[in-house]
N, C-alpha and C positions, 0 to 999 in steps of 0.2 A: 504494500500500500504506500502511495506517495505521501510524503510529509511536507511537500511544497505548499507554502501559503498561497492561496488564490490571490490574484491581482485585483485591485479595485477597478471598477469600470472607469475608463478614461474620461467618458462624458456621461453625465447623468442629468436627466431633465425631471424636475419635480413640478407637477401641475397642481396648483392650489397653494396659496401663500398664507394659509392660516397657521394655527398653533403647531400642527403636525408638519405642515409643509416646510416652515422655516427650520424646525428641529431636524427634519430629515436632511435638509441642505447642509446644516452644520455638521451632522455626523459623517456624511460622505466627504465633505470638503476637508474635515480634519484628518481624513485618511488619504488625502492626496487627489481625490477625484475633482475634475472640473464640473461644477454644478450650475445649471440654469434654472432659476425659479420663475415660474410662469403664473400669471393670474390675469383675469379679465378686467380688473380694476387697478388703477395706479395707486389708489389709497391703500389697497391691500398690500401692494408691493412695498410702499413706504413703511407701513406698519411692520412688515416682515423684516426690513432692514434693521429697524430698532430691535426686533426680537432676536435677530442674529447677533447683534452687538451685545445684548443682555446675556444671551446664552454663552457667548465666548468669554465675557467678563466673569460669569459664574464659574465656568469650567477652569479658567485661569486661576481664579481665587481659590478654588478647591484643589488645585494641583493636579487636575485631570486633563490638561491640555499639553500635548507634547510639542506642538509647533507654536510659533508666535501668533497671537490673535490676528495681527494684520496679514500674516501669510495665509491663514485660513479664510479670512474675510475676502482676500483677493481672488480666491478660487470660485466665488459665487457671483454670478451675473443675474440680472433681473430683467424681465421683458413681458410685454403684453402679447407678443407674437408667438403663438403656440407652434405653428408649422415650422418656423425658423428654428425655434428652440429645440424641437425634436429631430431636426434633420440629420444630425450626426450623433445621436445618443445611442450608447450601447444598452442603457437601461432607462426606462421611463417609469416613474411612479406617480400615479395620480392620488391626490388626497383632497378631492372636492367634496361637495355635500353628499350625504348618504341618501341618494336618490338614483334609482336605476336609470331613468331616462337621461339624467344629467351625465352620469358616468358613461352610458352608451354613446352619447354625443361626443364626449371627449375621446373615447376609443375609436370612434368613427374617424375623427380628425387624425388621430395617431396612425391609423391604418394607412392613410394616404401620405402622411408626412414623415414618419419615422423610417429608418433603414429597415430593409426586409429581414434582417437578423436581430433587430432590437428586441429585448425582453420588454413586454408591456405589462406592468404590474399595477395592482390596485391595493390601496391601504385600507380598504373597507373593513369594518369590524363586524358586519352583519349581512351584507348583500351576497347571495351565493355567487361564487366565481362562475359557475356554470351559466347562470342567467346573463351575466355580462358577456360571456363568450357567445351565447346564442344570439345576443343583440348585434354582434359584429362577427359573423361566422367566418369571414375571410381570414381573420387573424386569431381565431379562438384558440389555436394551438400555442400561441405566444402570450396569451393572457393568463396571469397567475396572481394569486393572492400573495401579498407581501405586507402582512399586518404587524406594524410596529406598535409598541406600547409607549405611552407618554410619560416623561419626555424621552424621545428616541436617542438622545445623546447621553442618557444615564442608564436606562434599563437594557439588560444584556440579551434578551431573547426576542426573536422575530418569528412569527408564524409564516411559513411558506405553504400556501394552500393550493392544492391541485383541483382545478375544475375538471369536469368530465372530458373536455376536449384538450386540456393542457398537456403538452408533450413532455416526455421524460427529459428531453434536452432543456426545455424551459425551466422545469423544476430544478434540475441540477445546476444550471447557470445562475438562477436566482439564489439558491443556497450558497453557491460559491461567492457571489457578490456580497451577500450578507456577511459571510465569514471574513471576507477581505477588508471589511470596515469594522472589524472588532466585535461582531455580534454573532450570536449562537442560533442557527436556524432550527426551528421545530417544524418538521415536515408533516403537514396535515394531509393524509392520503385520501380522506373522504370529505367531500364538500358539505359538511353538516352545518346547520344553523349555529352561529356563535363560535364555530371552530373549537379551539381547546380552551384558551385563556378565559373567554367570556362565559363559556359554559360552567367552568369551575367557579369563576367570580360570582355569577348570578345564582348558582346553587348555594353558595355560602350566604349570599345576601338574602335569599329567600328564607333560609332557616333562621337567620338573625332576626328578620322582621317577624317571623312566626313566633319566636321566643318572646319578643317584646309585646306583640299583640295579645298573646295568650297570658301575659303577666308572669311569665316564668322568671324573668329578670328585667331590670331597668335597661333603658337604651344605653346609658353610659357604662353600665357593667358589661353588657354584651359587647360594646365597642372595645372595652379594655380586654375582655377575654380573647378577642381575635387579635387585636393589635399587640398586646403585651404578652400574650401566651402563645396561641396557635401560630400566628404569623412569625413570631420570633423564632420558634423552632423550625418552621418550614422554610425559613431563610437559609438553613444549613442542611436540612434533610427533607427529602420528598415524601409523599404519602406512602408509596410502596416500600421505601426503605424504612419508614417508621413502623410499618407492619412487620417487616423482617426483624427489626430490633426487638419488638415485643413478642413476636410469634404469631404465625398465621392462625393457629388454632384459637388463640385468644380473640383475635380480631374477627374471625369468622363467627364465633359465639356472640360477641358483642353486636355484630352486624345483624345477625338473625333476630336478636332481641330488640334492636333499636330501629332498624329500617322501617317497620310498620308504623312507627310513631313520628317519623320525620315529615316535614311539610311536603305536600304535593300540590300546593296552590298553583293556579293557572293565571292569577291576576296579582298585580303588585300589592293591592290591599289598602286598608285605611291609613296606615302610617304615611303613605305617599299622598293619598287623596286629601286627607285633612290638612296637611301642611301646604300643599299646592293651592287649595282653596283659600288658605289664609295668607297667600302671597309669600310663602316661605320656600322659594325655589332654589335656595343654595347661597353660596357666598356672594353672588352678585346682588342678592336681595338683603344681605346682612344676616340672613337666617335660613336654615333648612332644618335638618335634624338637630343642629346646634346653633347657638348664637355667635355672631362674629363682629368684632370691633374693627379688625384690620381690613385693609382693602385686599381684593383678590390677588394682586401681584405679590403682596407681602406674604400671604398665606401659601401661595404656590412656591415661592422661593424658600420658605421655611420647610415645606415638604421636601423640596429637592435637596436642600442641605442635609436633611435627615437621611434621604436615600443615598446621597454621596457618602455620608459617614458610615452607613452600613456597608456599602461597597468597599470602602477603604479597610474597614475592620475585617471583612471576609478576605480581601486580598492579602492582608497581613498574616492571616491564618494559613494561607497556602504555602 
């Protein structure tokens, strides 16, 4: 087996200059790729420039940036012209709104503008890759899910999702591109709703809301049970390894007794509906499940600082 490190794509086009878009641009550029960030609004590109600057300043302050910020910044271009931006790309990643028609229109443009061998990736977190491929059948074999987690310049895993028409070559090349920019690909072989990450995340969230709704424990105590207990352990050991450490017989017995009592709800439920009705939509409103005094940017930076600290601690352990 070859141990050669894959090469980063020489030219990457990121379509959509939102939170994920500018974060993707930073991650590829910090590993040497030339990146063109595309959007249909100049105001979005201007916002993305500021986002890139903030991300680079954060990475530099945290000691996570190998190159000088100006060198990384210099590898990112901004444009409103999608056909020109995609014309020499080895990899195109779209991160536009979660709407099938919108994504299909983008891939229709890419089918005409991108090189015939370019990988055409979508950062969707929920739309089936197969559906996108069916909307643009001429390039369906080159369309692949490439689902990054936010922020992409901090979290190490990326889902590479195979649609029904996605070729093996496309999957392999996408995984290699992900590895080349310091990320760990998780290959999702079946195009199921939610892929892997979101299915696990929402299974945990469903049980948490069930425990609070049923009065088993307070919201803050359930929050702490996950954040300070379960998640702390799963940062260093996965679920199957946890079972191995304790013994399969024990976990099988617990599962047989516990599974019938776990939530099987098909709706988010009153914890969501009551808060949304009260205008408590999250940090932008100053309240959601919790109350917030700080602005969203401060809260997000505080989260990212904690994630960076965990990553440093895990790296020191290796």
